[in-house]
C-alpha positions in Angstrom: -0.9 -32.5 1.0 2.8 -31.5 1.1 5.3 -30.9 3.9 5.4 -27.6 5.3 7.8 -25.2 3.5 10.1 -23.3 5.8 11.0 -20.5 3.5 14.6 -19.1 4.3 14.1 -15.3 5.7 17.1 -12.7 4.8 16.4 -9.3 4.2 16.5 -10.1 0.5 13.4 -11.6 1.0 12.0 -8.9 2.6 12.7 -6.7 0.2 11.3 -8.6 -2.7 8.0 -8.5 -1.2 8.2 -4.7 0.2 9.7 -3.2 -2.5 7.0 -3.9 -5.3 4.1 -3.4 -2.5 5.8 -0.2 -1.9 5.6 1.3 -5.7 1.8 -0.7 -5.6 0.3 1.2 -2.7 1.6 4.6 -4.2 -0.2 4.0 -7.1 -4.0 2.8 -5.3 -4.9 6.7 -4.7 -4.5 7.6 -8.3 -7.6 6.8 -9.9 -8.9 9.7 -7.3 -6.1 12.1 -7.9 -6.1 11.7 -12.2 -10.3 11.7 -11.5 -9.5 14.9 -9.5 -6.9 16.6 -11.8 -8.7 15.9 -15.6 -12.1 17.4 -14.1 -10.1 21.1 -12.7 -9.4 21.3 -16.4 -12.9 21.7 -16.9 -12.9 25.0 -15.0 -15.6 24.2 -13.0 -16.0 24.6 -9.3 -18.9 22.4 -8.5 -18.1 19.7 -10.3 -14.2 19.7 -8.9 -15.6 19.6 -5.5 -17.7 17.0 -6.5 -15.0 14.2 -7.5 -12.7 15.4 -4.4 -15.7 14.7 -2.5 -16.6 11.1 -4.2 -12.9 10.2 -4.2 -12.6 10.4 -0.5 -16.2 8.7 0.0 -14.7 6.1 -2.1 -11.3 5.7 -0.6 -13.1 5.5 2.7 -15.4 3.2 1.8 -13.0 0.7 -0.2 -10.4 0.9 2.9 -12.9 -0.3 5.1 -13.1 -3.6 3.0 -9.2 -3.8 2.6 -9.9 -7.1 4.9 -10.4 -8.5 1.6 -6.7 -8.3 0.6 -4.8 -8.5 4.1 -7.0 -12.2 5.2 -6.2 -13.4 1.8 -2.5 -12.5 1.9 -2.5 -14.1 5.5 -4.2 -17.2 4.5 -2.6 -17.9 1.1 0.8 -17.3 2.8 0.1 -19.8 5.4 -1.6 -22.3 3.4 1.5 -22.2 1.6 3.8 -22.1 4.6 1.7 -25.5 5.6 2.4 -27.3 2.1 -1.4 -27.1 1.7 -1.1 -26.5 -2.3 -4.5 -27.5 -2.8 -5.9 -25.0 -0.5 -4.3 -22.2 -2.4 -7.4 -22.1 -4.9 -9.9 -22.3 -2.6 -8.9 -19.2 -1.0 -8.7 -17.1 -4.3 -12.6 -18.4 -4.8 -13.7 -17.8 -1.5 -12.2 -14.6 -1.7 -14.2 -13.9 -5.0 -17.1 -15.1 -3.5 -17.1 -12.5 -0.3 -16.0 -9.7 -2.5 -18.9 -10.4 -5.0 -21.3 -10.5 -2.0 -20.2 -7.4 -0.7 -20.2 -5.4 -3.9 -23.4 -6.6 -5.1 -25.0 -5.1 -1.6 -23.4 -2.0 -2.2 -25.0 -1.5 -5.4 -28.6 -2.9 -4.1 -27.7 -0.2 -0.7 -26.4 2.9 -3.0 -29.4 5.0 -2.4 -29.7 5.3 1.0 -26.2 4.9 1.5 -25.6 8.0 -0.8 -28.1 9.9 1.5 -26.3 9.2 4.6 -22.8 10.0 2.8 -23.3 13.3 1.2 -25.6 14.2 4.4 -22.6 13.9 6.5 -20.3 15.3 4.6 -22.7 18.3 4.0 -21.4 20.0 0.4 -23.4 22.9 -1.4 -26.4 22.1 -3.8 -23.8 21.8 -6.7 -20.8 20.0 -5.8 -23.5 17.6 -4.1 -25.3 16.8 -7.1 -21.7 16.3 -8.7 -20.1 13.9 -6.3 -23.8 11.7 -6.4 -23.3 11.5 -10.3 -19.5 10.5 -9.6 -20.9 7.8 -6.8 -23.9 6.2 -8.5 -21.6 5.0 -11.2 -18.4 4.3 -9.8 -20.5 2.3 -7.4 -20.8 -0.2 -10.0 -16.9 -0.9 -9.6 -17.1 -2.1 -6.2 -17.2 -6.1 -7.3 -14.5 -5.8 -9.3 -12.6 -3.4 -7.0 -12.9 -5.7 -4.3 -12.1 -8.8 -6.2 -9.0 -6.9 -7.1 -7.7 -6.8 -3.3 -8.2 -10.4 -3.3 -6.4 -11.1 -6.6 -3.5 -8.5 -5.2 -3.6 -10.6 -1.8 -3.6 -13.8 -3.1 -0.4 -13.0 -5.4 1.3 -11.2 -2.7 0.9 -14.0 -0.1 3.0 -16.3 -2.5 5.5 -13.9 -2.7 4.6 -13.2 -6.2 4.9 -9.6 -5.9 5.9 -8.5 -9.4 3.0 -9.6 -11.0 0.4 -8.0 -8.2 2.5 -4.8 -9.0 2.2 -5.1 -13.0 -1.5 -5.0 -12.6 -1.5 -2.4 -9.8 0.1 -0.3 -12.8 -2.2 -1.5 -15.4 -5.5 -0.6 -13.6 -4.0 2.7 -13.4 -2.5 3.4 -16.7 -5.9 2.0 -17.9 -7.7 4.7 -15.7 -5.6 7.2 -16.8 -6.0 6.8 -20.4 -10.0 6.5 -20.3 -10.2 9.5 -17.7 -8.4 11.4 -20.4 -10.6 10.2 -23.3 -13.9 10.2 -22.0 -13.6 13.7 -20.3 -11.3 15.8 -21.9 -12.0 14.4 -25.9 -15.4 13.2 -25.6 -16.7 16.1 -23.0 -18.6 13.1 -20.8 -17.7 15.4 -17.7 -17.8 13.8 -14.1 -19.7 10.8 -15.2 -16.8 9.7 -17.5 -14.2 10.3 -14.7 -16.5 7.6 -13.1 -16.9 5.4 -16.0 -13.4 5.5 -16.5 -12.8 4.2 -12.5 -15.6 1.1 -13.4 -13.6 0.6 -16.4 -10.1 0.5 -14.9 -11.0 -1.8 -12.2 -13.1 -4.3 -14.6 -10.3 -4.7 -17.4 -7.8 -5.1 -14.4 -9.9 -8.1 -12.8 -10.1 -9.6 -16.2 -6.0 -9.2 -16.3 -6.1 -10.6 -12.6 -8.0 -13.7 -13.4 -5.9 -14.7 -16.4 -2.6 -14.1 -14.1 -4.2 -16.5 -11.3 -5.1 -18.6 -13.5 -1.4 -19.2 -14.4 -0.7 -19.7 -11.2 -3.5 -22.1 -9.8 -2.3 -25.3 -10.6 -5.5 -26.6 -10.8 -7.3 -23.8 -12.2 -10.3 -22.6 -10.4 -12.0 -25.5 -10.2 -12.7 -26.6 -6.4 -14.3 -29.1 -4.8 -17.9 -28.2 -3.2 -16.9 -29.6 0.1 -13.6 -27.9 0.3 -14.6 -24.4 -1.1 -17.5 -24.9 2.0 -15.6 -26.3 4.4 -17.4 -25.1 7.7 -14.7 -24.5 10.0 -12.3 -22.6 7.1 -15.2 -20.6 6.1 -15.9 -19.7 10.0 -12.2 -18.9 10.5 -12.4 -17.0 7.4 -15.8 -14.9 8.5 -14.1 -14.1 12.4 -10.6 -12.6 10.9 -12.5 -10.7 8.3 -14.8 -9.3 11.0 -12.0 -8.4 13.4 -10.3 -6.8 11.1 -12.9 -4.8 9.4 -13.6 -3.4 12.9 -10.1 -2.5 13.5 -10.2 -0.7 10.1 -12.9 1.3 11.1 -11.7 2.3 14.2 -8.2 3.4 12.5 -10.6 5.8 9.8 -12.3 7.1 12.8 -8.7 8.3 14.2 -8.2 10.0 10.8 -12.0 11.4 10.0 -12.1 12.7 13.4 -8.4 14.5 12.9 -9.8 15.8 9.7 -12.8 16.7 11.0 -11.1 18.7 14.2 -8.5 20.4 11.7 -11.7 21.9 9.5 -13.2 23.6 12.5 -10.1 25.3 13.4 -10.2 27.6 10.8 -9.4 27.4 6.9 -5.8 27.9 7.3 -5.1 25.3 10.0 -7.2 23.0 8.2 -5.1 23.8 4.9 -1.8 23.3 6.7 -2.8 19.8 8.4 -4.2 18.9 4.5 -0.7 19.7 3.4 1.5 17.6 6.0 -1.2 14.7 5.6 0.5 14.1 2.4 3.8 13.9 4.3 2.2 10.9 6.3 0.4 9.6 3.5 4.0 9.3 1.5 5.5 7.5 4.4 2.4 5.7 5.3 2.1 4.2 1.9 5.9 2.7 2.2 5.6 1.9 5.6 2.4 -0.9 4.3 5.0 -2.3 2.1 7.1 -3.5 5.0 3.6 -4.6 6.6 3.2 -6.9 3.3 6.3 -8.0 3.7 5.3 -9.0 7.3 2.3 -10.6 6.5 3.8 -13.0 3.9 6.9 -13.8 6.0 5.0 -14.3 8.9 2.2 -15.8 7.4 4.2 -18.7 5.6 6.2 -19.2 8.6 3.5 -19.3 11.1 1.8 -22.1 8.6 4.8 -24.1 8.5 5.3 -23.5 12.6 8.7 -22.4 11.7 9.0 -20.3 15.3 12.4 -19.7 14.7 11.8 -18.1 11.0 8.7 -16.0 12.3 10.9 -14.6 15.0 13.7 -13.7 12.1 10.8 -12.5 9.8 9.2 -9.9 12.8 12.8 -8.8 13.5 14.2 -8.1 10.1 11.1 -6.1 9.0 11.5 -3.9 12.2 14.6 -3.1 12.2 14.5 -2.4 8.3 11.1 -0.5 8.8 13.3 1.7 11.7 16.1 2.3 9.6 13.9 3.5 6.9 11.9 5.4 9.2 15.1 7.5 10.7 16.1 8.1 6.9 12.5 9.5 5.7 12.7 11.7 9.0 15.7 13.1 8.4 14.6 14.1 4.7 11.6 15.3 6.2 13.5 17.6 8.6 15.9 18.8 5.5 13.7 19.3 3.0 10.1 19.6 4.3 10.0 23.3 4.5 10.9 23.4 0.8 8.1 20.9 -0.2 5.6 22.7 1.9 6.4 26.3 -0.1 6.1 23.8 -3.5 2.7 22.3 -2.4 1.1 25.4 -1.2 1.3 29.2 -2.5 0.1 30.9 0.8 2.1 32.4 3.1 -0.3 31.6 6.1 -0.3 28.2 5.6 3.2 28.1 4.8 4.1 29.3 8.3 1.1 26.8 10.0 2.2 24.0 8.1 6.0 24.6 9.3 4.7 25.3 12.6 3.4 21.6 12.7 6.1 20.1 10.5 8.1 19.2 14.0 5.2 16.4 14.2 5.8 15.4 10.5 9.5 14.2 11.7 8.7 12.5 14.3 5.4 10.7 13.3 7.6 7.8 11.0 9.5 6.5 13.7 6.4 5.2 16.2 5.0 4.4 12.3 7.1 2.0 12.0 6.1 -0.4 15.0 2.2 0.4 14.2 2.6 -0.9 10.5 5.2 -3.3 11.3 3.7 -5.2 13.9 -0.3 -4.9 11.9 1.6 -7.0 9.6 2.7 -9.5 11.9 -0.5 -9.5 14.0 -2.2 -10.1 10.3 0.3 -12.8 9.2 -0.7 -14.9 12.0 -3.7 -14.3 11.8 -4.0 -12.9 15.6 -7.1 -11.0 14.1 -8.9 -10.5 17.5 -5.9 -9.3 19.6 -5.4 -6.8 16.8 -8.5 -5.6 16.9 -8.9 -5.1 20.5 -5.5 -3.4 20.6 -6.6 -1.0 17.9 -10.0 0.1 20.1 -7.8 0.6 23.0 -5.6 2.7 20.7 -8.6 5.0 19.5 -9.4 5.5 23.2 -6.2 6.5 24.0 -5.9 9.2 21.1 -10.0 10.3 22.1 -8.3 10.9 25.7 -5.4 12.3 24.9 -7.1 15.0 22.5 -9.6 15.6 25.5 -6.9 16.4 28.0 -4.7 18.4 24.9 -7.8 20.2 23.1 -6.9 23.4 24.9 -4.2 23.6 22.8 -5.6 23.3 19.7 -3.9 21.9 17.0 -0.7 20.9 18.9 -2.6 18.9 20.8 -4.4 17.4 17.6 -1.4 16.3 16.4 -0.3 15.2 19.9 -3.2 12.9 20.0 -2.2 11.5 16.3 1.2 10.7 17.5 -0.2 9.2 20.7 -2.5 6.8 18.4 0.8 5.9 16.6 2.6 4.8 19.9 -0.5 3.2 21.3 -0.8 1.0 18.4 3.3 0.1 17.8 3.4 -0.4 21.7 0.4 -2.3 22.9 0.7 -5.1 19.9 4.4 -4.9 20.9 3.7 -5.4 24.4 1.2 -8.4 23.5 3.7 -10.1 20.9 5.6 -12.3 23.6 2.4 -14.0 24.8 1.1 -14.4 22.1 4.1 -16.2 20.4 4.5 -18.5 23.3 1.1 -19.7 22.8 1.3 -19.9 19.0 5.4 -21.5 19.3 4.9 -23.4 22.5 8.3 -25.0 23.9 8.0 -28.7 23.2 
């Protein structure tokens, strides 16, 4: 074991991680986008609806297991900060084992899983048939996709954000080229789009292993006793399960929001869908700053560096707040024009403009929601994050129930309330956790 590493914490360090992470986050949904766009060229509404439905399912399903990236990032950064360089390869291999087991379980359970999911989605017969075709092929990409989460977390955890970004870009470029060739040139239809997604994740995994081997000092050879260290395995299991429950609660908020918007009518649903794209863009960038918080807070946590941890927290939140204010101003100035660009329907345009103020407001509470998520993950305060996320879900539901008579306005108020609750509750709990983690000698 080497001496603890006390990293210098400054704005340059924040953006060295956050910048590539922001770009990588923006490339994440491209597999679904490329599949949808390419299938759309076939001029078959059932196929287009099928790939769109299946893409949403995979976005939520894979998002649920995002703890593989977050926990790997946190454990890697903490080991690096503590000078435990021999532990780095063990963290990577443990992550691969968990990713493989989860992916294999999804493949084994694909038939009952598909039956439940598509029954809940309630699409037409043609759309559901197309979506199932896509699902049954792309589900085989699960082990590779989850292993790629581990690789991404492991690289970013060591502040190697640029190789992580290049891997994400490579995965999406391979998917784009393969989708175009298989669907438009070789006429394989929706099955081709799914095969392209599978191929891109598999090739991305191979490339990722090659990159990781370069940065793994002793290679992937890990002593059995170290790999299956009971204490570390139990800690990994506890952190992963807590983050998974937290993520499920977060997904529940957005699924509930989408479902209630759909029941409000086609125009309201379309308007909310347009505005959700604004939220996604700001969320991807804010999540990049959360990645910086995870790495910097993880390293300073592992090094038992109270000042560095506090500096990391302050810098991430301050830069995030500055960014959020800029984004809010841009949404206020250019939001109406962007809405007009995204939809040609006058009714949808009017409805979207009516709710635009919520989008202008959202980035500011979003900073603290995403920022403290990153801080809590970096410190592996996963149990507290889980409990506070469940509390914010309850606040979201209570707010919606109290304001449901206001229709879509009440729904948007509930969503903003959930942002405020996430950031506010974690912010209020932070000082006590900090004192417990770094007690004064």
